[in-house]
N, C-alpha and C positions, 0 to 999 in steps of 0.2 A: 319574641326573640332579641338577642341582642342584634343590632347593627353590624356588625362585627361577626357574626357568625350567617355562614349562606344557610338557607333551608333546606332540607334535605329530604327524603324520605329514605329508610333503610328497607334495601330489596328483598324481595325473597331469595332472590336467584331466577327468578322464572319475569321476566316485566310486562310480560302477556298476563298473567294472573296480575299481578303488582297494577295493570290498567283496571283489571276486573274484564275479560276477555272471555268468552266463553271457547272451550278446549284449548286452553292456556299450555298444557304440555304437549297437546301434538302441532299448537305452532310453535313452540319451543325445539321439537324436534326435527319438522320441517326445517326450521332455520338453521338448524346444526346438520342435517344431511345437504341440504343449499349451499354452506359455508366449504362444505367439502368436497363438493362439487365444484367450486368456484377456487376454492385452492388446488384444486388439481390442473384447471384450464391454464390458471395464472404460473403455476411452476411449470409447467410444458410450453409456456409462452403460446399458448393456444387464441388465435381471434375468436369472437361468437360465433363465425360463419362456420371454423373449423371445428368448435365445439357444438354446433347444430349438429353438422355433420355425423359427428362421431356419437353423440347422442342419438341420431334419429328425429331430430325435430327440424324446429325452424329457428334462422339468426333471433325476429321478434321475441319469439319464445323465452328462448335464452338471455333476452336484452332483459325480460321481464324478472326471469329469475335472478340473473344478479340483481336486479335491479331491487329484490327483494317483496317483489310482487307475489306472493305465492298461490291463491285463489286459480283452481286451475291444475295444482298442483296434487296429485293425494301421497302421499309415503311409498305406494308401490311404484309410484313412477319415477317416486326419486328414484328409489332402490333400482330400477331398471336404469337408471343414469349412472349410480353411480358403478354397475355391473357394465356396461358399457365402457367407462373408464379403465376396468380391468380391476376394480375392487372388490372384495368379498362384503360381503355384508352378514356379520350374523345375528340372528333375533335370538335372546334369550331369556327363555320364562325362569323367574324365581320364584318364592314366597315374599312375601315380604312382611320386615321386622313387626311382632306384635306392638313393638313402640312406635309404629307411625299410624295413622289413621287411617290411610288410604294408600292402595297400591299406586305405584308411579310410573311415566312412561320415560324413558333418556335415552340418549345417543351418546357413543364415546365412540372415539376415533381420535386419529392424528389430530384433528384440527379441533374437533369439538370443544377441546377446551375452552379456545382463545375465539369460537362462534358463540357461548354464552357470555363471555364474557365484552363479546362485541356485541351482541347484541344489547346487552345491560349500559353500555356505552352510549347506544342511541335507539334509548327508549323515548316514549311520546308519539310524536307523529312519526316516526321511522317504524315503530311497532307497530301501530294502528298502520298504517300503511302496509307492513310485510303480511299483518291479519288480513288483508281485503276492502281495506279502508271503513271497518267495522268504526 
């Protein structure tokens, strides 16, 4: 490669898959849910302690969550957190297109698109950290 051009790899859209991590779609979905939770808390100007009280958990758990340490947080728990923040969560099941090899899991929401973009920006060690240090 020319010294004038930086080396890069085109992302698949899922940094966890690009890193070869197992359950990459679930990790990306969790990251999007966490981004929604953090965005709501930030928008409401909530401290981690206030967020913890609202979510029914502890401040250290909120700190872990906001730092992207996803281990210990199931999809179900993240959905309960969103409900505690007065957010509806809709789960829609649909037939995958025949043109795609396998079915996917995705999160859509007000902040979800930004979340996917944010996750891609912080690839590498941050993505490994979010995956639980894999």
